[in-house]
N, C-alpha and C positions, 0 to 999 in steps of 0.2 A: 537886714533880712526881712522887714515890709517889699526892700523893690523883689528878693526870689520869688517869695509871694509871690508877689505882684502878674509873674514872667513865667510863676505856676500855673495859676488861673488863667493867664489867657489862651500859653499853652493847650492846657487842659480846653478846654472850650472851642478851639481853630481845630483842636482832635476832635472834639465833635457835633461838628456842625459839616467837618471833610468827614464824614463817618457813616450823616443824618442821608448825603444824595441818593450811597451803593444799597441798600432797601426800599424793597421792591411797595410802590406806594399804595396803603390800601382805598378798597375796592371804594366806588361812589357811592351816597346817601339810598338808605334800599338795600344795599346790595350786599353782599355778603363778601364780611369781615367789615364794610366799610358800616361807617353809623348811623346811627337811625333815622325813619325820616321826623321834620318836627311832628309831626303827631302821634312818637311814637314808634311806629308802626316800622314793617322792612314789608321788603318784596312778595311774595306764593311765596309760601313755604318756611317763610323765615321768619325766626320771634327776636325779638328791644331783650340783648339781657343787656344791663350794664353798659347803657349807652350804644352796643354792639351789636351790630346784623348778627345771627350763628343760627345752622342748621335748629331744632326741633332736640333736645336731650345732650347738645356738647358738653362737655365738659369743657370747667374755666380752663 
């Protein structure tokens, strides 16, 4: 039983890794959709919301 669960976990992990490469990359630091800059800001016209740069008033 443990062996089956181990193989299932390995297959699941490999599936996650395989799917991860197909997603579009997030924006660069400080740009729309990217992580905020080190000082907690983003490029002009964007705001830092939960460590991600978004347009003001954009829903989560």
